[in-house]
C-alpha positions as CSV (number, residue, x, y, z in Angstrom):
1,X,82.5,74.3,-22.1
2,X,84.3,77.5,-23.1
3,X,84.0,80.7,-20.3
4,X,82.5,83.9,-21.3
5,X,82.2,87.6,-20.0
6,X,80.1,90.2,-21.6
7,X,77.8,92.6,-20.7
8,X,74.4,93.0,-20.8
9,X,72.5,95.9,-20.5
10,X,74.7,97.4,-18.6
11,X,74.8,94.5,-15.9
12,X,78.7,92.1,-16.4
13,X,77.8,88.5,-17.4
14,X,80.3,85.1,-16.5
15,X,79.1,82.1,-17.4
16,X,80.4,79.1,-18.3
17,X,78.6,77.9,-22.1
18,X,79.1,74.9,-24.5
19,X,80.5,76.6,-27.7
20,X,76.9,75.8,-29.8
21,X,74.9,77.5,-28.2
22,X,73.0,80.4,-30.0
23,X,73.4,83.8,-27.7
24,X,69.2,84.3,-28.2
25,X,69.1,81.3,-26.7
26,X,71.9,82.2,-23.7
27,X,70.0,85.0,-23.3
28,X,66.4,83.5,-23.0
29,X,67.6,81.0,-21.6
30,X,70.3,81.3,-19.2
31,X,69.9,85.2,-18.0
32,X,65.8,85.3,-17.9
33,X,65.6,87.9,-20.4
34,X,62.4,86.9,-22.3
35,X,62.4,90.1,-24.3
36,X,64.4,89.0,-27.6
37,X,62.5,86.6,-29.0
38,X,62.7,83.0,-31.1
39,X,61.1,83.4,-34.7
40,X,62.9,81.8,-37.2
41,X,65.8,80.4,-36.0
42,X,66.7,80.8,-39.4
43,X,67.3,84.2,-39.4
44,X,64.9,85.2,-41.8
45,X,62.0,87.1,-39.7
46,X,65.1,89.2,-36.9
47,X,62.6,89.0,-34.0
48,X,65.7,88.0,-32.4
49,X,67.5,91.1,-32.6
50,X,69.8,92.7,-30.3
51,X,72.7,95.5,-30.8
52,X,76.3,94.1,-30.5
53,X,78.9,96.6,-30.3
54,X,76.6,99.1,-31.3
55,X,75.3,97.3,-34.6
56,X,72.5,95.5,-34.7
57,X,72.3,91.9,-35.2
58,X,69.8,88.7,-35.4
59,X,71.2,87.1,-32.3
60,X,70.1,83.4,-33.5
61,X,73.0,84.2,-36.0
62,X,75.9,84.8,-33.1
63,X,77.7,82.3,-30.8
64,X,77.6,83.6,-27.1
65,X,80.8,82.9,-27.6
66,X,81.5,85.0,-30.1
67,X,79.2,87.9,-27.9
68,X,82.5,87.2,-24.8
69,X,84.1,90.1,-24.3
70,X,81.2,92.8,-25.7
71,X,78.4,94.8,-24.7
72,X,74.7,93.5,-25.8
73,X,71.7,95.7,-25.3
74,X,68.1,94.1,-25.5
75,X,64.7,95.3,-25.7
76,X,65.3,95.2,-22.4
77,X,67.6,97.0,-21.9
78,X,65.9,100.2,-23.7
79,X,64.2,102.0,-21.8
80,X,65.9,104.0,-18.9
81,X,65.1,105.5,-15.2
82,X,61.6,104.2,-16.0
83,X,61.0,105.9,-18.7
84,X,60.1,103.9,-22.8
85,X,62.9,105.0,-25.3
86,X,61.6,106.7,-27.9
87,X,61.4,104.2,-29.8
88,X,58.9,101.6,-27.7
89,X,56.8,104.7,-26.7
90,X,55.9,105.7,-30.8
91,X,55.2,102.4,-31.5
92,X,53.3,101.7,-28.8
93,X,51.4,105.5,-29.5
94,X,51.3,104.3,-32.8
95,X,50.0,101.2,-32.9
96,X,53.0,100.2,-34.3
97,X,52.3,96.0,-33.0
98,X,49.0,93.5,-33.2
99,X,50.5,90.4,-32.1
100,X,53.8,91.8,-30.1
101,X,55.7,89.0,-31.3
102,X,58.1,91.3,-34.1
103,X,58.0,94.5,-32.5
104,X,61.3,94.1,-30.1
105,X,63.2,93.4,-33.7
106,X,61.8,95.5,-35.1
107,X,62.6,98.1,-32.5
108,X,65.7,97.5,-32.8
109,X,66.4,96.7,-36.4
110,X,64.6,100.7,-36.1
111,X,67.7,102.4,-33.5
112,X,70.1,101.3,-35.1
113,X,68.5,102.2,-38.8
114,X,68.1,105.8,-36.6
115,X,71.8,106.1,-35.0
116,X,72.9,105.6,-39.0
117,X,70.1,107.8,-40.1
118,X,67.9,110.2,-37.8
119,X,66.0,111.7,-40.7
120,X,64.9,109.0,-42.5
121,X,62.3,109.2,-45.3
122,X,59.6,106.1,-45.6
123,X,61.1,104.3,-47.8
124,X,64.0,105.1,-45.6
125,X,62.8,103.1,-43.2
126,X,61.3,100.3,-44.8
127,X,64.4,99.9,-46.6
128,X,66.3,99.8,-43.5
129,X,63.8,97.3,-41.3
130,X,63.7,94.9,-44.2
131,X,65.6,91.9,-42.7
132,X,62.5,92.3,-39.5
133,X,59.1,90.3,-40.6
134,X,55.7,91.4,-39.9
135,X,53.1,89.5,-40.7
136,X,50.4,91.0,-38.6
137,X,50.7,95.7,-39.3
138,X,50.8,95.7,-43.4
139,X,54.3,97.8,-41.9
140,X,52.1,101.0,-42.5
141,X,52.3,102.0,-38.5
142,X,56.1,100.4,-38.4
143,X,56.9,103.2,-40.8
144,X,54.1,105.8,-38.9
145,X,56.8,105.1,-35.4
146,X,59.8,105.0,-36.7
147,X,58.9,108.3,-38.3
148,X,57.5,109.6,-35.2
149,X,60.9,108.5,-32.9
150,X,63.3,110.2,-35.3
151,X,61.4,113.2,-34.5
152,X,60.7,113.2,-30.8
153,X,64.7,112.2,-30.9
154,X,65.9,115.2,-32.8
155,X,63.7,117.4,-30.4
156,X,65.5,116.2,-27.5
157,X,69.1,116.3,-29.7
158,X,68.5,120.0,-30.9
159,X,69.5,123.3,-27.8
160,X,67.2,124.2,-26.0
161,X,67.2,128.3,-25.4
162,X,69.0,129.3,-23.8
163,X,71.3,126.3,-23.0
164,X,74.3,127.9,-24.2
165,X,73.7,131.1,-22.1
166,X,73.5,129.2,-19.0
167,X,76.9,127.0,-20.3
168,X,78.6,130.0,-21.5
169,X,77.5,132.6,-19.4
170,X,76.3,134.5,-22.4
171,X,73.1,136.4,-22.4
172,X,70.6,135.2,-24.9
173,X,70.5,138.8,-26.9
174,X,74.5,137.5,-28.0
175,X,73.8,134.5,-29.4
176,X,73.9,134.1,-32.7
177,X,70.3,133.2,-34.9
178,X,68.5,130.2,-34.7
179,X,69.8,128.4,-38.3
180,X,66.0,127.6,-40.2
181,X,64.8,124.7,-39.6
182,X,63.2,121.7,-42.7
183,X,59.7,120.5,-41.7
184,X,59.2,117.4,-39.1
185,X,59.1,114.9,-42.4
186,X,56.3,113.2,-39.2
187,X,53.2,114.5,-40.5
188,X,53.8,113.4,-44.1
189,X,51.7,109.8,-44.8
190,X,53.9,107.0,-45.5
191,X,53.0,105.2,-48.6
192,X,51.8,102.2,-48.5
């Protein structure tokens, strides 16, 4: 047995594990975090994707001992203060799931994609999610959901009018004019 210590969804865990135990089995069987499904066990489907120290990984390819000292975020750790992550909301609103088995991995991979590219095109989304398989949806609504989540995240990140005055004491009239914005991608139809 090997002693490991890692933070999962904001909680520190210390456990003795077999050196051959996969991270996906540690999350599910030791911690009871069953939101990360076991899909293929061969790294093909991406259903078990989690965030490991800021990068998405297929947790069926990582040993639990390799995650020692790391920070892991699962689909169950995305929501905060009882509010869904924008990707979770968008997948629900855009009907980007049918059976739902691939959804946790799709959302975690899309989260990683949006960290790298906050304004992706539909083609960039398809390329970014190519390591994750869905056998039900045909990907149209998944692409729409990622576009919607990207737009929402950009909206949330944009400065609010008057925020500068509140933090700097400057009157609204003293601020520089706002830069022109580009149209949101969410209204575009995703290619088939």
